[in-house]
C-alpha positions as CSV (number, residue, x, y, z in Angstrom):
1,M,12.2,75.9,54.3
2,H,12.4,76.3,50.5
3,P,9.4,74.9,48.6
4,Y,11.6,73.0,46.2
5,L,13.5,71.4,49.1
6,M,10.2,70.4,50.7
7,Y,9.0,68.9,47.4
8,T,12.2,66.9,47.0
9,I,12.0,65.6,50.5
10,A,8.4,64.6,50.1
11,A,9.0,62.9,46.8
12,T,12.0,61.0,48.2
13,R,9.9,59.8,51.2
14,Q,7.1,58.8,48.9
15,Q,9.5,56.7,46.8
16,E,10.8,55.1,49.9
17,L,7.3,54.2,51.1
18,L,6.4,52.8,47.7
19,E,9.5,50.7,47.6
20,E,8.8,49.4,51.1
21,A,5.2,48.6,50.1
22,R,6.5,46.8,46.9
23,V,8.8,44.7,49.0
24,R,6.0,43.8,51.4
25,G,3.5,43.1,48.6
26,L,1.4,46.1,49.3
27,A,2.3,48.1,46.2
28,R,-1.0,47.8,44.5
29,A,-2.8,49.4,47.5
30,A,-0.2,52.1,47.9
31,R,-0.3,53.3,44.3
32,R,-2.4,56.3,43.5
33,P,-4.6,56.3,40.5
34,A,-3.3,58.3,37.6
35,P,-4.9,61.7,37.4
36,G,-7.4,62.3,34.6
37,P,-6.8,64.8,31.8
38,D,-7.0,68.5,32.6
39,V,-10.4,69.8,32.0
40,T,-10.9,73.4,31.0
41,V,-14.2,75.1,31.7
42,R,-15.1,78.2,29.8
43,F,-18.1,80.1,28.3
44,A,-19.0,79.2,24.7
45,R,-18.0,81.6,21.9
46,D,-19.3,82.0,18.3
47,T,-16.4,79.9,17.0
48,D,-17.6,76.9,19.0
49,A,-20.7,76.3,16.9
50,L,-19.1,73.5,14.8
51,A,-17.8,71.7,18.0
52,L,-21.2,72.1,19.6
53,D,-23.0,70.7,16.5
54,R,-20.5,67.7,16.5
55,L,-21.2,67.1,20.2
56,A,-25.0,67.3,19.7
57,V,-24.8,64.7,16.9
58,L,-22.7,62.4,19.0
59,A,-25.0,62.7,22.0
60,E,-28.1,62.5,19.8
61,R,-29.6,65.6,21.6
62,P,-30.1,69.2,20.6
63,V,-27.6,71.8,21.5
64,P,-28.7,73.5,24.8
65,Q,-30.1,77.1,24.3
66,G,-28.8,80.1,26.1
67,T,-25.5,81.0,27.7
68,L,-23.3,77.8,27.5
69,L,-20.5,76.5,29.6
70,L,-18.1,74.2,27.9
71,A,-15.7,71.6,29.2
72,S,-12.8,70.8,27.0
73,V,-9.7,68.6,27.1
74,H,-6.7,69.7,25.1
75,G,-8.9,72.1,23.1
76,E,-11.6,69.5,22.2
77,V,-15.1,70.2,23.5
78,I,-16.3,67.2,25.4
79,A,-19.4,68.6,27.3
80,A,-21.7,71.6,27.3
81,A,-24.4,72.8,29.6
82,A,-26.7,75.9,29.7
83,V,-26.3,78.3,32.6
84,E,-30.1,78.7,32.6
85,G,-30.5,75.0,33.3
86,G,-31.7,72.0,31.3
87,P,-29.9,68.8,30.3
88,A,-26.2,68.9,29.4
89,I,-24.7,67.2,26.3
90,A,-21.5,65.2,26.4
91,D,-19.4,63.0,24.2
92,P,-20.6,59.4,24.8
93,F,-17.3,57.9,23.7
94,R,-15.2,59.6,26.4
95,R,-15.3,59.7,30.2
96,T,-17.2,62.9,30.8
97,T,-19.0,62.3,34.1
98,D,-16.7,64.5,36.1
99,A,-16.7,67.2,33.5
100,V,-20.5,67.2,33.2
101,S,-20.9,67.4,37.0
102,Q,-18.3,70.2,37.1
103,I,-20.0,72.4,34.5
104,C,-23.5,71.7,35.8
105,S,-22.5,72.7,39.4
106,L,-20.8,75.8,38.1
107,A,-23.9,76.7,35.9
108,K,-26.1,76.2,38.9
109,S,-24.0,78.6,41.0
110,L,-24.1,81.2,38.2
111,R,-27.9,81.1,37.9
112,G,-28.8,83.1,41.0
113,P,-28.4,86.8,41.6
114,I,-24.7,87.8,41.5
115,P,-24.2,89.9,44.7
116,W,-21.0,91.7,43.5
117,L,-22.9,93.0,40.4
118,R,-25.8,94.5,42.3
119,L,-25.7,98.3,42.2
120,P,-27.0,100.3,45.1
121,M,-30.3,102.0,44.5
122,R,-29.9,105.7,45.2
123,R,-32.9,107.6,46.5
124,L,-33.7,110.8,44.8
125,R,-35.3,113.6,46.6
126,A,-37.5,116.0,45.0
127,A,-35.9,119.4,44.6
128,F,-39.0,121.6,45.4
């Protein structure tokens, strides 16, 4: 079955179920919460220094040292954490709990040895 057709059938069925729930007075329980904004996670660049300073002033904490992971929404940096560990900084005036947990868990996974970057050690034999 074509993906667009499956999507259309599913959307139609969802609308039917929501209408039925509304009629029965169950619409509030049937509604899904609106999804949050799309969070982009990336490594910090030199051009992010001003945004990191702004974030540090808002959070009243120093900028983390080392390799930084940033969480941004629509290009605005809302949280930062060091890959090496330590406390993250976040915008206290925005909902950043999910973004902070996301970048902290990613930073933790990047801390250990990276198996796909290990190079095999070649043994050299003496030529005598």
